[in-house]
N, C-alpha and C positions, 0 to 999 in steps of 0.2 A: 504493499499500499504506499503510494507516494505521499510526500508531505501535503501537497495540495489536496489529495483525496482524503487524507486524514482530517484536514481542517473542515472538509465538506461532508464528513461522514454522516451527519445527521444533526438536526437542531438540538435534540435532547442531549446527546453524548457531547456535542461541542459546548452546549451551555453548561453542562456538568463540569467539564474539564476547565472551562473558563472560570466558573464560580470557585472551583477548588483552587485554582492558581491565584485568584484575587483574594481569597480567604486566608491563604497561607503565604503571603509574599516573603516575609522574613524567615519563617521556618523552612519552607519548602525550597525557596530559591536562593537562600543564603547558606553557605557552608562549604565543606570540601567537595572537590570534583572527583568523579570516579569514571573508569572505563573498564567495562566488563565483557566477557565472552559468554554467549549462551549457546549451549548444545541443545539440539532438538532431535525428535525422532521423525521429522517430516521432510519430504523431498520438495514440498510446495503445497499449493492449495490453501483453502481457508484456514486450516490449522496453523499454517505459517503466516498468512497475510493478515487475518483478523484476530489471531491469537498471539504468537510470539513476536511478530514484527510490530503489531499494533501496540503491545505492551511496551516494547522498547521506545516506540515513537511517543506514546503518551507520558511515559515516565520522564523522557528527556524534556518534553514540553513543560510538564507540571513542575519539574525541578529547576526550570529556568536554564536548562542546558548543562546542569552539573552532572547528571547521571546519563552516561551513554552506554549502550549495549550493542555489541556486534552479534548478530544472529547467524548461526551456522546451520546448514542443512544436515539431515540425518546422516550419520556416518563420518562427517568431516572431523569430528573431535573424539570419536570413539564409537562403539557399537550403538546403533540407532535404537536397539531395544534395551540398552543399559545406561540410559542417561543419568539416572540417579547415581550410578557407580562413577561415572565421568565427573559428576559434580562433587561427590564425596572425596574423590582423590585429587581434587583441585585442578584438573585439566581444564575445566570451565568453571567460572564462578557461579553460573546459573544454568538452569535447564528447563526445558518445556517438554512434558511428556504425558502419557497416560499411565497412571500409577499401576494399573493392572498388569503392565508388562513385567512387573516384579512378582507376580503371583507365585512363581516357583520358589522364591525365597521365603515368602509369607503370604498366604492367600487373603490375609486381611486387606491387602492392597485392593482386592476386588470389591470389597464392601464399599470402600471410598470411591472406586472408579466405575461402579455399576456393573450389573450382571443380570441374568435372566429373572432373578427374584426381586429386582429393584423396583421402587416406585418411579413415577415419571420425573421429568426434569424440573417442573414447577415445584413439586414436593421436595426434590433433592435440594434446590436452592434454599427453600425455607428450612430444611434440616441443617444444611451447611452453615447458614448465616444467622439463624434465629433459634436453633435447637441444640447448638453445641458441636455440630459436626466438624466444623473447620478447626475447632480447638482440639478435638480428638485426633484429627489428621495430623495437626502439628506435633502433638505429643507422641503419636505412634511413630511418625517418621524419624523424629529425634531420637527416640529410645531404640528403635529396631534397625534404622538405616544410617543414623548419624548425619542427617541433613535437615535443613529447614524447609517446611512444605507449607503451601497454601493454595487454594483453588485458583486456577487461571484458565478460563475457557469452559464452557459447557455446551453440549449439543443436545438436541432433541433426539427422539427415538431414531435408530439407524435404519437403513435399508437392510432387510434380512439377508438378501443375496442378490448379486448380479451373477447370472448363471448361464451356462451354455446349454443347460438342460432345464425342462420345466420342473418346478418343485411346488407341490401343493399339499401333498399328504404325507403321513409318516413313512409310507412305503417308498416315496420318492427320495427320502433322505438316506435310505440304505445304500451304503457303499459310495456316497457322494463325496468326492474329493474337494473339500472346501478349505479356504484359508481363513483362519480366525485367530483369536488370542485370548489369554486369560482363562477364567474358569469355564468358558463355553467349550474349550477343547475337550475337557473331561465330559461335560454334559452332552455335547453333540455326539460323542463316541457312544454314550448310552442310548442315544436315539438311532444309532446305526451308521452315522457318517464316518468319514475317514479324514480328520482334520490335520492341518499342518499350520505352522506359524512362519510368516516371512515378514520383513520390514515393508513399509509402504511402497518404497521405490521398486521392489521386486515383484509386485503383485501383477501389474499389467502384462509383462512378458510371460509370466507363468500361465495366466489365464488365456492369453493369446495362443500359446503353444499347446494348450490342453494338458499342461502339467497338473493344473487344478481344474475342476469342473465349475467351481463357483467361488465367490469371495464375499465376505462382509467387509465394510470399511467405515463409511460414515453415513450421514444423512443423504436425502435425495439431492440437495444442492451441493453438498461437499463432493459427492461422487461424480458430478459433471466434469470437474477438472482432471481427474486421472483417466477419464475416458473409458471406463469399463464397458459402458453401453455399446462401444464400437465393436467389441469382440465377444460380447455376451448378449444374446437376444432377449433373455428373460430377466425381468425385474421383479423380485419377490418381496412383498411387504406383508405385515409390518415387522419391525425389528424386535421380535420377541426375545432374542438373545441379549439385547442391549436397549432397554426402555429409556436409559439415560446414560450419559458418559461425561462426568466431570473430569477435566484435565488438571494438570499440576504445574505450578512453578516451584522448582526446588532450588535451594540456595545453599552454597557451601557454608558450613557453620562458622568457620573462622572469618570469612568475609562478612557474615551477618553480625558477628559479635563486634566487629570494629565500627559498625554504623551507629550513629546517634539514635536515640529513641524516636526523634522526629523523622529521621530519614527511613527508619524501619516502618514507621506508620505510613509514610508516603508510599512506599513500595506496596504495603498491604491494601491501601485504598485504591491505588492504580490497578492492582491485580483484580480487585473486586469490581471496579468500574468496567474493565474489559470483559470480565466474566458475564456481567449482565448484558453488555452490548452484544456478545456473541449469541446469547440466548435469543434475543429479540431479532437479531439479524438473520440467524439461521432459520428461525421460525417463519419469518416472512419469506425468505428465498426458497425454502422447502415448498411453500404453497405454489410458487411459480414453476418449480422444477418438475413437478409431476407432468405438467403439460409438455415440457421440453422432451422428456422421455417418450411420451406418446408420439410426438411429431418425429422423433428420431427412429421410429420403427420398432421400438421395444414392446414386447408384450408384457403387460402388467398383471401379475398373479397374486391374489390374496390367499394367504395360507388358510387352510381348513381350520375351523375352530378347535378341532382335536389336537392339531399341532400347537396352536397357541396355548391351550390349556396345559399340554404335556410339557412345554418349555418352562412355563411358570412353575409347575409342580416340581420339575427337575431342579430348578433354581432354589426353591425353598428347601427341598430335600438335601441338596448339596450343602446349603448354608447350615442346616440343622446338624448335619454330620460334621461339618468342618469346625463348628464352634467348640466341639468337645475337645478339651485338652489345649485349646489355644485362647488364653485369656484375652488377648487383644481383639481377636476376631469376635469372641463372645460379647465383649464390651461394646464394640462398634455395632454389631449386628443387633444387640438388645436395644441400643439407642435408636436405631432405625425402626424397629418393630414397635417401640413405645411411641415414637412420632406418628407412625402409621395408624396406631390405635386412636391417637388423639384426633387425627384427621378423618376417621372412618366415616363420619357423617357429612364431610364437606360437600360431596356431590348433591346431597339433599337440600342444603341451604344455599348452594351457589349455582347449580345448573337448573335451567328452565328447559323443560321438554318441548321440542319443536318437531313438526312433521317434515320429513324429508321430501324434497321436491322430486 
């Protein structure tokens, strides 16, 4: 996103950024200058443009130019799927990633990153910022991985699959070679699929050559950029494997400790601003993207209800099993379930039934 595009990104976000800058002229714009490197897991697209790069641009703007971040594509500073390790080791001062890539080290990362048993993105935002989720995330990453962590970017429900084969029923999943990540690897195996994990930049050629039959990646709009629709005729919805996907800003602990309390707060507020911006931007663009895929000749298939139910059930069963013997998983999972219980009546007092045209 270029500087001109950033300043024109939208009246609300621009006004919020300007208000923040005006409210904190001495604190935010006065003080030491910094130049940092940011490792990412992304080769490009919205995760890079309205996530990592947008954060860097807004932080530089709100700090009065004191805080500059050079953003690197996935793999440039280390393994694209191990950004947290790159940051912890000090190869990069900051990183932008999906926490669930670390699920092999600790499956608790998936509770914070979203999985088949998660609630939707609106609920996730409330849990993170109003019900203690972000604080739990910070504590968990500090204790178990030795990095500073906070939310940065959130997407709506993903596309279930861009596929070379039609997928609608549980039978269609049997033997399907699909690219995925996180806990869905295990769950999709239980449903009969044959999952593999690859970094984002390697998905298109694997799909094009038929090394994989299908892939999940992002939302409708996010998946336009990588061009999966060009080599996979079928677009399968909804994203039952990933109803929400919060992403993460990770920061080296030594770098964070050297910052003033005001500069730490500025980084936290900027990350929160960008997270809300991504939620509204992606939601709006997704609504337009469905028509794009139709016009591109893709066949849009909605999963049978039995598949949607089965995925949700697998997610809950996996979480109930995984919480046993893992205190951090149990703590974060319990917090989400308590939040969900509090919000159980929300559809009754918020949603008005309408007839479909």
